[in-house]
GUROMI-741673 format. One record per residue: z, x, y of N, C-alpha, C in turn; residue in three letters. Coordinates in steps of 0.2 Angstrom, whole numbers, plus 5000, padded with zeros to 4 digits. Each point is the difference from the previous one (the first is absolute). Layout:
<recs>
ZXYZXYZXYAla ...
</recs>
This chain:
<recs>
496248214907500450035001500450055000Unk 500150055002500950015001499750084998Unk 501050035003500250045000500850024997Unk 500050034996500350064994500450055006Unk 500650024998500250075003500750014994Unk 499550084998500749994995500050105003Unk 500750014997500350095001499550044996Unk 500050045004499450094997500650044996Unk 500550025004500450075002500449975003Unk 499950075001500250055003499950074999Unk 499750035011500050035000500650104997Unk 499750075000500550025001500350005000Unk 500049995008500550005003500649945004Unk 499549964990500649955005499849915001Unk 499450025001499749905006499849994995Unk 500049955001500049934995499249985001Unk 499650014995499149984999499949924998Unk 499749985003499849944997499149965002Unk 500149974993498950014999500249875001Unk 499350025006499849915002499449994995Unk 500049974999499349974996499949945004Unk 499149974998499949965006499249994995Unk 500449945000499749964993499249955002Unk 499349954998500049965004499849984992Unk 499849925002499949954996499650014993Unk 499550055002499150004998500550074997Unk 500250054997500650034995500050115004Unk 499649925007499950125003500950025003Unk 500150064995500950015007499750095002Unk 500450015003500150065000500750035003Unk 499950054998501150034999500150025005Unk 500450015005500050075006500850024997Unk 500050055004500750054999500550015008Unk 500650005001500349995008500150084998Unk 500050034995499950125000499049985003Unk 500050015008499350045004499849944999Unk 500149945002499549955001499549984994Unk 500150024992499350014997499749984995Unk 499549975001499449974995500550034995Unk 500249974994500150014993499349984996Unk 500049925002499549964993499549975006Unk 499549974996499649955003499450004993Unk 500349915002499550004993499649934998Unk 499250025002499749985002499249984996Unk 499749934997499749984997499350074997Unk 499649984995499350045001499549954998Unk 499450034999499649885001500149964991Unk 500550094999500649914991500349964999Unk 500050015005501049985006500450044996Unk 500150094999500550014997500350055007Unk 500449974998500550055006500450044999Unk 499950075004500250074996500250015010Unk 500650054998500350075005499250044999Unk 500050005009499450035004500350065002Unk 500750015004500150055003500450044994Unk 500250065004500350064993500550005004Unk 500450044994501049965006500450024988Unk 500850025003500150014998500849954997Unk 500449994992500349975000500750005002Unk 500250065002500850005003500350055005Unk 500149985004500250005007499850105001Unk 500549994994500150115001499350014996Unk 499249994995499750015003499750025003Unk 500249965008499650005008500450005002Unk 500650054999500350065004500050084998Unk 499749984997499550084996499850035003Unk 500050105005499350015003499350014996Unk 499849974993499449985001499949935001Unk 500049985005500049935001499250005004Unk 499349995001499850015004499849955002Unk 500549935008500249975001499849914996Unk 500150044997499649914995500349925005Unk 499749985001500149935005500150015007Unk 500250054999500750035007499649995006Unk 500449955006500049985008500050075000Unk 499550015006500450105001499850045004Unk 500550015006500250025005500550065003Unk 500150005007500149945004498850065001Unk 500250085000499349995000499250004994Unk 499949974999499349984992499850085002Unk 499750034995499450065000500650055002Unk 499050035003500450065001500350035007Unk 500350045002500050035006499950104999Unk 499550015006499750075000500950034999Unk 500150054998500650065004500850004999Unk 499949904997500649964998500250005009Unk 499749985004500149995006499749975009Unk 500049985002499949945007500250035006Unk 499849985002500150015011500349905003Unk 500650015003499849945001500749995007Unk 499449985005500449995008500650095001Unk 499550044998500150095001500350024994Unk 500449984996500449994994499450034995Unk 500550064997499850014995500149994994Unk 499549974993500749944996499850034993Unk 500450074997500050004997500449974992Unk 499149984997500449974990500050044993Unk 500449984996500150004991499050065000Unk 500450034997499150034996499849994995Unk 500149944997500149984993499050014999Unk 499850014999499150025000499750065001Unk 500450054999499850085001500249995004Unk 499650045007500249985005499949965004Unk 500049954999499949945005500249934999Unk 500249955000500649945000499549955003Unk 500449974990499549944994500649955001Unk 499649925003500549954996500349985003Unk 500550025007500649985001500650085000Unk 499650064997500550044996500649984993Unk 500650085002500150014990500349894998Unk 500349985008500349934996499849935005Unk 499450024997499649925006500149954997Unk 499649975004500249895000500149984989Unk 499650044999499750014990500750024997Unk 500650015005500150034994501149975005Unk 499849965003500549975002500249915001Unk 500749974997500149944995499849955010Unk 499849974998499949965005500249905000Unk 500350005005500149914998499649964999Unk 500249984993499449945000500349895000Unk 499449995003500049905001499450004999Unk 500549944991499449974997499949915003Unk 499549985001499949935004499549984997Unk 500149945001498849964999499650005006Unk 499750035003499749975005499649985000Unk 499549965007499749925000499250044994Unk 500050095001499350034997500649984989Unk 500350024999500350034996500450034999Unk 500649994994500350074995500150035009Unk 500550035002500350065003500250054998Unk 500250055004500550034999499850075009Unk 500550005000500050085010500750024999Unk 499850055000500250074998500250035006Unk 500750035002500250015008500250094998Unk 499950025006500450074998499950045008Unk 500950015001500150045007499750104998Unk 499850015004499750094999500549985008Unk 500750075000500050025006499750065003Unk 500050015002500050035009499950104996Unk 499850034997500150064999499950024995Unk 499949944997500149974990498950054997Unk 500450044997499050054997499650045008Unk 500649995007499950025005499449995005Unk 500049924999499549944999500550005011Unk 499749995003500549995008500049894999Unk 500549994999500149925001500649964999Unk 500349945000500349984993499549925001Unk 499850014990499449964999500049934996Unk 499849965003500449914996499150014997Unk 499949994994499550014997500049914994Unk 499549994999499949954996499449984998Unk 500450004992499049984996500049944995Unk 499749955002499849954997499850004994Unk 500049994993499449964993500049955000Unk 499249955002500149944997499549994993Unk 500049914998499250034992500349955001Unk 499049975003500249915000499549984995Unk 499749955000499949944992499350015003Unk 499550055001499250035001500250044999Unk 500450054997499950074997499950045002Unk 500350005011500450025003500650105000Unk 500150005002500650075002499950015004Unk 500449975006499950025007500850085002Unk 499850025002500550045001500050025010Unk 500749985005499950015008500650044999Unk 500050035003499950075003500549985007Unk 500550025004500450035005500750015000Unk 499950055006500250055002500150045009Unk 500649995002500049975006500850095000Unk 499750035006500850074999500249995009Unk 500850035002499950015011500150064998Unk 499350044998499850055004499349994997Unk 499950065007499350024995499850024993Unk 499550004998499950024994499249984997Unk 499950044992499549994999500549954994Unk 499349954996499849944996499749994996Unk 499850024992499350004997500149984993Unk 500349954996500649984996499049954999Unk 499950004991499849984994500449994993Unk 499549984998500349974990499750065000Unk 500150054992499850044996499949964991Unk 500049915000499750004997499350054995Unk 500350024993499450034998499749954992Unk 499249935004499749974995499650034995Unk 500049954992499650044996499949934998Unk 499749945001499749945000499549984992Unk 499850084997500049964994501049964994Unk 500650035004500550004998500250065000Unk 500750025003500350085000500150034993Unk 499950065001500050024992499450034997Unk 499549945003499050004995499850065001Unk 500350075006499350024996499650045008Unk 499750044999499950025008499649925001Unk 500250045011499649925003499250025004Unk 499850064997499250025003499449944995Unk 500349934998499250014999500149945006Unk 500749965002500249965007499250005005Unk 499849984999499549985010500549985005Unk 499850045007500349975004499350015006Unk 500449985004499549975007500550035007Unk 500050065006500450005003499849945007Unk 499849965004500450015007499450055004Unk 500350054997499950075007499250035000Unk 499950025005499350085002500350035003Unk 500649994998500250135003500649994997Unk 500450054998500550044997500150055005Unk 500850014999500250065004500150064994Unk 499650045001499850084996500550045002Unk 500350034997500650054995499950044999Unk 500750065002499850064996499950034994Unk 500250054998500350004991500549984997Unk 500850005006500549964999500249935005Unk 499549944996500049935004499949975004Unk 500050105005500349935008499450045008Unk 500149905001499350025005499950045002Unk 499750015004499450065004500049975006Unk 500049935002499949975005499149965002Unk 499750044995499549985000499549914994Unk 500149965006499549934994499450025001Unk 499850004992499150014999500149924992Unk 499350015005499549974996500149994991Unk 500049934996500050024991499649984999Unk 499350045006499449964998499850044994Unk 499650004994499950104998500750074996Unk 500349925000500550034994500249974993Unk 500350054998500549964994500749945005Unk 499949995003500649965007499849944999Unk 499249995002499749955000500149924995Unk 500349965003500249944997500249955004Unk 498950025003499949935002499849944996Unk 499650034997500049934994500350034992Unk 500149934996500650044996499650064994Unk 500650014997499550044996500950024996Unk 499850034995500650044999500350054999Unk 500550005000500950055002499550064995Unk 500050044994499550044996499550015005Unk 499549955002499550045001500050075004Unk 500350005010499850065000500450074996Unk 500949975000500650034999499750085000Unk 499650014995499950104998499550025005Unk 499950005004499850025006500050045005Unk 499350035000500550095004499849995006Unk 500849975004499849995003500750035003Unk 500150055009500449994999500749975002Unk 499849965004500649945000500250004995Unk 499849954996500049984991500650064994Unk 499750065003500550054994500750005006Unk 500150015006500449995001500750004998Unk 499549904999500549914997500249994994Unk 499550054996499749984992500049984997Unk 499449995007499749925000500649955005Unk 499949935000499949965008500749984998Unk 500150065007500749975004499950015010Unk 499749955002499550005008500349955002Unk 499950025004500249965005499349955004Unk 500149934999499050005003500549925005Unk 499550025005500049965006499549954998Unk 500449945002500049964999499149965003Unk 499749955000499549995004500449935005Unk 500249964999500649985005500750015001Unk 499950045006500650005002500550025006Unk 499849934995500649925008500750024996Unk 500149965003500749974997500349924997Unk 499449974999499649934994500250014993Unk 500049984995499950034993499249964999Unk 500050075002499350044994499850024995Unk 499550014999499750014993500450084998Unk 499950044996500250044993499750074999Unk 500049954992499949974996499849974997Unk 499550014993500449954993499650074996Unk 500849994997499850014989499849964995Unk 499450014995500049984997499850054991Unk 500349964997500350034993499449934995Unk 499750054994499249955001500450024989Unk 500549995001500050004991500649945001Unk 500449995001500349965000500049925006Unk 499350015007499749995004500749975006Unk 500650045003500250025003499749985004Unk 499949995007500350035008500449985007Unk 499950075003500549955003499450065007Unk 500749995003499749975008500550035005Unk 499850035006500650025006499949985006Unk 500749985003499550025007500650015003Unk 500050045010500650004999500150025009Unk 500549985002499850015010499650075001Unk 500550044996500150095005499050034996Unk 500150065003499449995001499550084997Unk 500750034992499650044997500349984993Unk 499550014994500450034994500150044995Unk 500450015000499950094995500049974990Unk 499550054998499949954994500050094999Unk 500749974995500250054993499849954992Unk 499850074997499449994998500750024990Unk 500550055000500849994996499450084995Unk 499950035011499650084995500650055001Unk 500749994999500850035000499949984997Unk 500249954994500449954996500250094994Unk 500849954996499850064992500249964998Unk 500250014993500049984995500649935000Unk 499949965000500949925001499849974996Unk 500749984997500049944999500549945004Unk 499249955000500349965004500549924997Unk 499849955004500349954994499849984997Unk 500449964996500150004992499550024997Unk 500350095002499650064997499850014998Unk 499549975006499150044997500050075003Unk 499450035000499650045003499950025005Unk 499950075006499849975005499950065000Unk 499150035004500450064999498950025008Unk 499950065000499750025008499549945000Unk 499949965005499549945004500149954997Unk 500649974994500049915000500249975004Unk 499950025006499949955005499750025009Unk 500049965000499849985009500449985004Unk 500250025006500449995009499449995004Unk 500049965005499649935004500850095004Unk 500249995004500649985004499850025009Unk 500149924998499550005009500850025003Unk 499750035006500250035009499850035001Unk 500550045008499550025007499850054994Unk 500050065004499350104999500850034999Unk 499750034993500750065002499750055004Unk 500750025001500350075005499749965008Unk 500049925001499849985007500150045001Unk 500750025002500550015005499950085002Unk 499550014997499750065002499250025003Unk 499849934999499350025001499949915008Unk 499950015007500149975006499549944996Unk 499150024996499649965001499949934994Unk 500850034996500149964994500349935005Unk 499949944994500449915003501050075002Unk 500649965003500550025000500549974996Unk 500350025000500449984994500650055004Unk 500150005006500550005005500349935002Unk 500849985001500149944999500450015008Unk 500249995006500649995002500349975000Unk 500849985004500550004996500149925002Unk 500149954995499749915000499449995000Unk 499550064998499549984998499549984994Unk 499949924995500250014993499549974998Unk 500250064994499050044998500149974994Unk 499549914997500150004998499149994994Unk 500249984997499450024993499949934996Unk 499449984998499649964992499950024996Unk 500250014996499149984993500049984996Unk 499549984998500349944994499450044993Unk 500349994993499550014997499949934996Unk 499549985002499449954993500150004992Unk 500249964998499650014992499649964998Unk 499550004996499549944998499750054992Unk 499349954998499850054993499350005001Unk 499750014997499149985000500049925002Unk 500049984995500249944996500349965008Unk 500350005003499949975003499849975008Unk 
</recs>
């Protein structure tokens, strides 16, 4: 096993970016970028042993910096997902955030954690090759309160797990919700639609949304709806059903309430790709996961010159609930000064022959 660090380029404002490749002895590897603490490549075998890249992304830093980048592989913060009317109240003070999603706030604002350069540190851990990224978010950045120290560590294990570990702590009360926004296609990036992928979620409920994809505050059962993934089914089976919540998201763009809401590592999702036999399971320590089926993706060119289009990937963003600061019955995203945010997500890969 090894780690390899290379220069990846300079941002428009002159900051140097590096790539970090974590390689296992079995030939699996992943590449991460200090720009956005981004997962650029993830190479995993199919049932016949062919190793392919199964996440979407770009070849160059210039492409990652472009306006049309839909958060490919990025670490999202300070608050992942949406905040209604781009504001929240904390200790009697109303904080107005950037409106970068219509009238609402999305994924940390105009310059969220996905658009900053993190400091990277590559090393070999007991579990495998790792890289730890560090970012210091100053008080008032994107109008969030408190100076925040954030870390995210990626580790690739010999048994084909990609482990993501997050830690963040602020010097005053603030809100924190960090996630990763990787776009997966288990048939290989650039292979087309993911509607034939099969999905199972460990969720009996979801948070209902308005036509603008903002939580209404209602937690509804998935039973009898197109959002019922309690048993394995193809993503395309119900995605075009005429249900208001599906119409709002133009497909799946919903937060699912996981069955186990404890802070220990618990099951979240399983994804099967029947053609090449890859299987991905997801575990997390957080209570929710956003299923996004690439409904807003626009025609684009990705790595190796392949073409991306609508619904060519799916995201499973483990998280606290969207708009939690404005719903007191949602799991709290408020962290006091010195109170650490800890979160772990594990993506495990195998094939239907394992």
